[in-house]
N, C-alpha and C positions, 0 to 999 in steps of 0.2 A: 525250295528246288522248284526251277521253271520247265516246264516241258512246251516248250516253239511257242514265246507272247513272238507275234506278227504287227506290223505295222504296215500301212499304204502310204507313204507321202506322197502329195502330189510334185512338191518338189523339196530339194536337199543340198542347203549351201555345206559349200566344204566346211565351215565353220560346225553347222550340224552335224556330217559325217564325223567329222574329228570327235565331235560329243557322242557321239552314239557307241564307236567305236573304243572309246575309252573306259565305257560302261558295260562292253563284253557285249555290244550287238555286232551284225555283221549283215553283208546285203547277201542277197541273193533275187536270182530274177531282178525285179523294179521292187520291190520290197524290202524291207529290211527286219532281222530280228535276233531273237536270242532261245537257249536252251541251258539248261544243262545234262539233258540227256538224248541220245536218238536213236531211233529205230532203224537197225542192223540184222539182219535175217532173223526176223523174228525176235533179236535179244536186244533191249535198251542197254545202250554202252552209256558211262558219265563220259562230259566233253569237259576242257576247260579249255579257256582260250588264252592265245599266246601272241605276245606281240615282240618283239625288234627293238629296243633302245638304241637307233641310230649312231649318236655318238659313242655308245660302249663295245659297237663293232670294231673288230682285227681283223684283218685278212689273214688265213692261218697257208699253213703250206697246200693242204689239200684242196682248198680257194682258189689259189692259184697255179695252181698245176691242172685242174679245173677248166680255167682261162686259157691257160697256154694250152689245152687240146682241142678249143674249140677257136680262136683267135683267126683261123683261114677264112670263117663262115662272115657274110656284110651283116652286121646289127641295123635296125633302126627302128625307132620309137617315134612314136606320133599319135592324134585322137583315132579312138577305135571306129574303125567303120567293117561292119558282117560284107565280107566279097565273095561270092563264089570259092575263088581260091582257099580260104579261111574255112569256109563249109568242109571242103572236098579234103583238105588238112584234118578239120576235125573229124569226119566220118571214118577215116584211116586212124584216129587216135585210138575213139571210141570201139573198132570193130578187135585192136589189141589189147586192149585194156578188160581186166578179170573185176572189174566193178561197175556197177550203175551210172550211166551217164545220162542227161537229156536227149534227145534225140535228135535234137539241130545245135548248133552255135546260138543259133536265134535264139531258140528256146530256152538255151541256159544264162543268154544273159539277159533277154529281152521278157520272158515268157508271152504272154498273147500282149505285152505295149510295141508299139510301134518304134519310140522313142524314148530314148533312157534320160531319167533324173540325176545319173550320176555323170561325171565328167571320168570319163575310163579312159585307159588312153593302151595301146598297144606294142609292146615288144616283138619286129617280126628276125627271123633269121634265116638267111636264105647262102645254098651252097651252088654258088656260080648262077644264080638267078632262082633257082628254084627253089620253093618255099618248104622250111624244115622243122621250123618250130615257129609260136607264138605266144606269147605273155599277154595276161592281160590284166590290169588294177585300177584300182579308183582313186583319184587323189582329193586329198581333202586339202586345208590349208598347212595344217601341220603333220600330216601324216599321208601313208598313202594304207594301203588294201589290197594285198593279194589275192584275188579272183577264182583266175584259170590259167593253167600253165599246158599246151598239145603238144604234139611232137611227133613226127613220120616215124612210125615203128623198125624203119631199116637204118635210125642213128639210136635207136634205143640205149648204144654202148656209149655213145658222147654224152649222157648223162643231161641233154639239153634241158629237163625243167626244173636242175638244179643250178644248171649254168644261168637259168633265167633268173633265179630265185637271186644269183649275185648281181645280176642287172640292174634287175628293181634296187636294193642294194644301193649299189652306184647313182643309181639314180635320184634316190633316198641321199644320200650324202651332197649330190651336186646339189640338190635343192634346197640344200638345208633344212631340212625337215628332221622331225622329233624322231616318231615310230612307223615301223614297217608291220602292219595286222597280216600276220600271217594263218590265222585260224584257229583250229580246237587241235588237241591234243588230248589220248584216251588213255585211261587207265586199265581199259578192258581189251585195247586192242593195241599193236605195237606197230600197226602198220601207216598211223598219222606221225609217228615218230620221225620221219625224212622230216620234218618242222624246225627239227631241233640243227640240222644241217651248217644254216647261217652261224652257229656259234652258243653253246648254253652260256658263254659270259655275259651276253649283251640279250637273253631273252629273259621275258619276265612273261607271268602266269598270273591270271585274275582270279581272286578269290572273292566271291560273290558278299559273303558274310561277311566280309570286313569291308569291302567294295575299292578295293585298293588292288593296284598293281607288285607281286613279291617280285626278286632275284628267283629266276629257276636254279642256281643253285643251293639256295635258303630251303630249299624245299624239298623232301621226298617224293616222289612219281608215286610209289604205291601210298603215300597218307592224303593223296590228294580228294580221296570219297572223303575224310572225314571233315572239311569244307558243306559237303552236301546236308548234313545232317540236320 
């Protein structure tokens, strides 16, 4: 079992990012790390890494309804540039959430660094010019990794976080990428289960013991901790 292995690369190619992701590592600020447990509210929670096999993804009625709900908004995607407008949105989002977040968007994405070693893209969503949501993701050669989604609290009913997930899936499809890495899930906290929203049929979970990704539907969530023994 691993408790936070951390590496601080000076640079990272898209292929190298793909390789790290495929071995259960993930980006945090300008480092890359892996773990089998996280510390939350003085408890150690076991976690397991997930990814979406893009070719296996199939849009369902719930996804289509969510897209229809938000298709009135203006969507754009471009290189990640931290602006005052994005920082203001982050602070609104942070104040409304009941979990711990970095002090600023700058700190969340860069930490103490001034430039990024990652090729980060950002989806922005606007309502008649007003920035209401943003979703950040890192791009490798054959995969993307979802990093952060934020939204204006006044638009919580629009499920913009999930809508951003669907936008990132669409991006991966358009770019003919293989995988969309979504982060981890925990057997001890259902708060992370939203990462299965994109579709259990296309989701895979990483078994570190076997060093392989297994279809989510082939495992039982409550038995995942057996992999940590």
